[in-house]
C-alpha positions in Angstrom: 0.0 0.0 0.0 1.3 3.5 -0.8 1.8 5.9 1.9 -1.6 7.7 2.1 0.0 10.4 4.3 2.2 11.4 1.4 -0.1 13.7 -0.7 2.2 13.4 -3.8 1.8 9.6 -3.8 -1.9 9.7 -3.0 -2.4 12.2 -5.9 -0.5 10.0 -8.3 -2.5 6.9 -7.2 -5.8 8.7 -7.7 -4.5 9.9 -11.1 -3.9 6.3 -12.1 -7.2 5.1 -10.7 -9.3 7.7 -12.5 -7.7 6.8 -15.8 -8.3 3.1 -15.2 -4.6 2.3 -15.3 -3.7 -1.1 -13.7 -1.2 -0.6 -10.9 -0.1 -2.1 -7.6 0.8 0.2 -4.7 3.8 -1.2 -2.9 4.0 -1.5 0.9 6.8 0.9 1.7 6.9 0.1 5.5 10.1 -2.0 5.2 13.1 -2.3 2.9 13.6 -5.5 1.0 16.5 -7.7 2.0 18.3 -9.2 -0.9 21.3 -11.2 0.2 23.6 -8.9 2.3 22.0 -5.7 0.8 18.7 -4.0 1.3 16.6 -2.2 -1.4 14.4 0.8 -1.0 10.9 -0.1 -1.9 9.4 1.4 -5.1 6.1 3.1 -4.9 4.0 1.6 -7.7 4.1 -1.1 -10.4 2.1 0.2 -13.4 1.0 -1.3 -16.6 0.2 1.3 -19.3 -2.7 0.7 -21.8 -0.1 0.1 -24.5 1.5 -2.7 -22.4 4.5 -0.9 -21.0 5.4 -2.0 -17.5 6.9 0.6 -15.1 8.5 0.4 -11.7 7.8 3.8 -10.3 9.3 5.9 -7.5 7.3 9.1 -6.9 9.3 12.2 -6.0 7.1 14.9 -4.6 8.3 18.5 -5.2 6.7 21.9 -5.0 6.7 24.1 -8.1 8.2 26.5 -7.8 10.3 25.5 -4.8 12.3 27.3 -2.2 13.5 30.9 -2.1 14.5 32.5 -5.4 11.6 30.7 -7.1 13.6 27.6 -8.3 11.2 25.9 -10.7 12.7 22.5 -11.7 13.8 20.9 -8.4 14.5 17.3 -9.4 16.8 15.9 -6.7 16.9 12.3 -5.7 19.1 10.1 -3.7 21.8 7.7 -4.9 19.9 5.0 -2.9 16.7 5.7 -4.9 18.6 5.2 -8.2 20.5 2.2 -7.2 17.4 0.5 -5.8 15.3 1.2 -8.9 18.1 -0.1 -11.1 18.3 -3.2 -9.0 14.5 -3.7 -9.1 14.6 -3.4 -12.9 17.2 -6.2 -13.0 15.0 -8.4 -10.7 11.8 -7.8 -12.7 13.5 -8.2 -16.1 13.8 -6.4 -19.4 10.0 -6.0 -19.9 10.0 -3.4 -17.1 11.3 0.2 -17.1 12.2 2.0 -13.9 10.9 5.5 -13.7 11.2 8.5 -11.4 7.9 10.3 -11.5 8.2 13.8 -10.3 4.9 14.9 -8.8 5.0 18.7 -8.8 2.5 20.4 -6.5 1.9 23.7 -8.3 1.9 26.5 -5.6 2.6 29.5 -7.8 1.6 31.2 -11.0 3.8 29.0 -13.1 3.5 25.4 -13.9 5.6 22.5 -15.3 2.7 21.6 -17.7 -0.1 23.5 -19.4 -3.1 24.0 -17.2 -5.2 21.3 -19.0 -2.5 18.7 -18.2 -2.5 19.4 -14.5 -4.4 17.1 -12.1 -6.7 18.5 -9.5 -6.4 16.5 -6.2 -8.0 17.6 -3.0 -7.8 21.3 -4.0 -4.2 21.1 -5.2 -2.9 21.0 -8.7 -0.2 18.4 -9.6 1.9 18.0 -12.7 3.3 14.4 -13.2 6.5 14.1 -15.2 8.6 11.0 -15.7 12.1 10.1 -16.6 13.8 6.8 -17.1 16.2 6.0 -14.2 19.1 5.4 -16.6 18.6 8.7 -18.3 18.5 10.5 -15.0 21.6 8.7 -13.7 23.5 9.5 -16.8 23.0 13.3 -16.3 22.7 13.6 -12.5 25.4 15.3 -10.5 26.0 15.2 -6.7 24.4 18.1 -4.9 25.1 17.0 -1.4 27.8 14.4 -0.5 26.6 14.4 3.1 23.0 13.4 2.1 24.1 11.5 -1.0 21.7 13.4 -3.2 21.8 14.0 -6.9 20.1 16.3 -9.3 20.1 17.0 -13.1 20.7 20.4 -14.6 17.3 21.9 -15.3 17.9 22.2 -19.0 18.8 18.5 -19.4 15.9 17.5 -17.1 13.4 19.5 -19.0 14.6 17.9 -22.3 14.2 14.3 -21.0 11.1 14.3 -18.8 7.8 13.4 -20.3 4.3 14.1 -19.1 2.9 10.8 -17.6 -0.4 11.4 -19.5 1.5 11.4 -22.8 3.4 8.2 -21.9 0.1 6.5 -21.0 -1.2 7.2 -24.5 1.9 6.1 -26.4 4.8 3.6 -26.5 7.1 6.5 -25.5 9.1 4.5 -22.9 10.9 1.4 -24.2 12.5 -1.0 -21.8 16.3 -0.5 -21.8 18.7 -3.0 -23.1 21.3 -4.6 -20.9 23.9 -2.0 -22.0 21.8 0.9 -20.9 21.2 -0.7 -17.5 24.9 -1.3 -17.1 25.6 2.4 -17.8 23.1 3.5 -15.2 24.2 1.2 -12.5 27.9 2.2 -13.1 27.1 5.9 -13.0 25.3 5.9 -9.7 
């Protein structure tokens, strides 16, 4: 079960439910033990209408965020990326690992046109996704202490896709083994 206290994940789940998209909300209460290592749980397993299968980790961010009106906050942790890459190896090549950035629009600007925003409990959300291997290829460390990474805004904006558009097309193709090796080597 997804964390219903997390409004970003709850909004994304309702977004999927309203569109009739098959999904499984993953119990995030515990990390999965795999041999000597543990893996961070993903948030959702989703099957698109065109048959794509996604392993999704939702990253909730405000838009804009922070002082100075920074619009495209897209940080993640190295653990998020490594765990998603490992889940993709476990599930196999028919699955793609995605970071879904759920932007809660709090200002007069938006990551998507108004008609593509999702209204959830009085808040507006824009859902944008990026393949984990693409994110890992472009991400740079922003905090060694917290082991967080982010992509430059220009690269991020060029690679993310609205989730609605992905649900209507074959936009995301499962990566080959070479792409996965690149992503796991980078992070």
